[in-house]
Structures are given as C-alpha cells and as structure tokens.
N, C-alpha and C positions, 0 to 999 in steps of 0.2 A: 146306238141301238144295234143289237145283234139279231140276225135271223134266228128264229126259234129260241131267243133269249128268255122269253116268258116260260117256255117249257122246261128250261134248265133250273128253274126255281121250284122244284117239286115238293120240297119239305119246308113249308113256310114257318114251322115251329123253330127252325134253327136260324131264322133271319131276324134282324132288328125289327121292332114293332112297326115303324113307318114303312119299311121295305115290304113286310108281309101284307100290309094294307094295300100298297101300290100293286103288288103282284096279283092280289085278288081283284083289284079294279081292272088290270090288264086282261086277266082271264075272262072276267065278266063281259068286257067290251070286245073280246076276240082279237086283241092286239098281241101279236106274236113277237115283236122286235124289241123287247125290253133288254135292259142291261143284264148281262150274265153275272152270277155271284162272284167269280174271280175278278171281274172288272169292278164290281161294286165294292168289294173289300179294299181295292186300291183307292177308289174314290173316297171311301170312308177315312182311310188313313191320311190321304192328302188333305181332306177337309179339316182334319184335326189340327193341321199346321197353319191354317189360314187365320189371320187375325183381323182382316178387314172385310173384304167382299168376296163372294164366290159367285161365279156366273156359269150358266149352262145353256147350250143351244140344243133344241130337240128334246123337249120335255117328254114326249110320248105320253104314257100313262103314269109317269112319275117314279118309275123304279130307280133309275140312276139318281134322280133328284132325292129320293128317299135315302139312298146310301149317303149322299152329301149331308142331308139333314141329320142323319144318325151320327155322323162324325164331327160336325161343326161345333165350335165353342159357343157358349151362350153369348148372344149379342152380335154374332157374325151374320151379316145380311146375305141372303141368297136370292138371286134373280135367275129365272129360267124362261126361255122363249120357246113357243110352240106355234106351228103354222095352222094346225087344225083346231077350229074354234070349239068343237065338241070336247076334244081332249082338254083344252084349256079350262073349260067350265068344270069338267069332271075332276081334274087335279086341284083346282081351286077349292072345290067343295071338300075333296078328300083331306086336304091339308089346311082347312080353315082355322084349325086350332094351333097352327104353327106360327110363332112370332117371327118377325123379320124375314118373311118370305113373300116374294112377288112373282106370280106366274103371268107372263105377258103373251098376248096374241100377236104373232107376226113372224117374219122370216128371221134368219140368224143375224142379219145386220142390225136389228133392233137392239141387240145386246150392247152395242157400242155406246148407246146413250146412258148406260148405267154403270160404266167402269170408271176408273181402271180396277182390275181384279187381282187379288192375291192368288186366286185359282180360277182358271177358266177351262171348262170342258166343252170342246167343240164336238158335237155329236150330230144329230139330225138337223132338219130345218133349212136345208139348202146346201150350198157348196162351200161353206166357210172352211171346212176341214180338208177339202180336196187340194188346196194350194194355200200359199201364204196370203190369200186375199184378206184374211183377218190380220190386221196390223198389230203385231204384238207390242210394239212400242206405244201404241195408243190404248190397247186393251188391257195390258198387264202393268202392275206396279213394278218398279225395279226389284228383281229377285222373285217376281211372281212366276207361277207355273202354269203352263199350257198343257192340256191333255187332248190328244187326238187318238181316238180308239177305233176298234173294229177293223184292224188291219190284218192282212195276211202276214205271217212272220217272215222277216227278212232272211233270205238264204244266199243272196249274192250281192256283191257290190260292184258297180252301182246298182241300186234297186231297180227291178223291172216289174211290170205288171202286164200280163197277157202279151208278153214278148216285146214290149216297148218300154222305154225309160219311164220310171215311176216319178214323174215330176211333182205329183201331188205330195209325195213323201220327201223327195230331195229338197223341195222348197223350204221345208222346216229345218233340215240339216244345214242347208247353205245360208240360212238367214243370219246376217251379221249381228243381230241383236239377241240371238238365242244360242244356248248350249243345249243340244238335243241328243237324246238317246232313245233306244227302243227297249221295251220290256216285254218278254214273251209271257203271256198269262196262261196259255194252254197250247197244245200242239197246233191248233188252228187259229189262234188269236194273239195279236200283239197290240201294244199301245205305245205311241210316242209320248215321251215326257220332254218338255222343253222349258228351260228356265230363262227368263229375261236377264241378260247381263246387267249388273248394277251400273 
C-alpha cells in the first residue's frame, strides 16, 4: 500500500476493469493507501507467470489484488489477507464474480495456512515485510517469487533507514534461500523482488 496511492489512479479508463472497480471502491471508502499504477503493472506482469497459487497480505480495498487478478492465468488461485473486517466484506462483495479468489480476515500470518505460493506479495496487514519474519522456504514454492513493496529507493550500501541500518531490507538480501534484487518503480518508490532458490 502506498501513501496517496489511490489518488495516483486518476484516470480509471486506462486501468484494467477489476482495477478500476477497486479504485472506485477505495475512493468511496476514503482509503488513500492503494497500490500505485507502476507497482500494479509489475504485479500484473508477475501474476501472469504464476501457474499455481498467488498470495497477498494487506488487501486494503483490493487495488493491488485487482492488478494480480488482471494478470493471472485462468485457474490460478489467489488468496489475500486483510485485518480490517469492513474492507474484507467490501472486497469480497466487489469481486464476488471472480473464480478461484479467497479474501480472508486476519493478520499477515494467516497467509501461511494457504501456501506455498508461486508469487507472494507482502504488503500491509502487519510486520511480515519488515523483516524476514515470513519464512520464504515455507511460503514459496521452489523458484517462487516474493514481492516486498513501498520502499524508499536504495542509495547506499549497506542500506540505511533514518540513519540506522535497514535490517528490514537486508534480511531479504541476506536470506540464504533467496536471490534478491531491487527495482526502482518511481523516483520515490522501490520494490524488492526475491526468488526462492530451487
């Protein structure tokens, strides 16, 4: 989720249909922290490569989820977890017509009961993306991809955040089961992509 992410989706006519629906829901509910379009297009492309399951933590109002749905192959199951019950109900209703989708109420740890995943997006819902608390060897299939988004772009090595070592980021770089890199999506936004070693 990105601060003012909903506001970055001003022209819904250029968005995939499920994304436009989710942006409209987010605006209606006053939810500002939706997935930005540059992140969403990355999620859409990554979802197209998944052949098994896709997972997401932090459903919000479903904008990032909608990008995943817009990219996934037919028959690929998608599971998303959200802490706020009102948002869960709204997103379930919004995507009631989508097959192979489950939106769960709970914190990010609930996603572990539904893996392993070909693609797992750690977003909101708690502290799963702040460190390697989410065990990639349990949550990802061999060769599966982990996405950790909404990061400030890396400018120094080792990474720092507010003048201190950024252990939330280096935990992913240093994890022995992962090959990790960063992609800058905008001047103020970066995403970590990590692939589980076979």
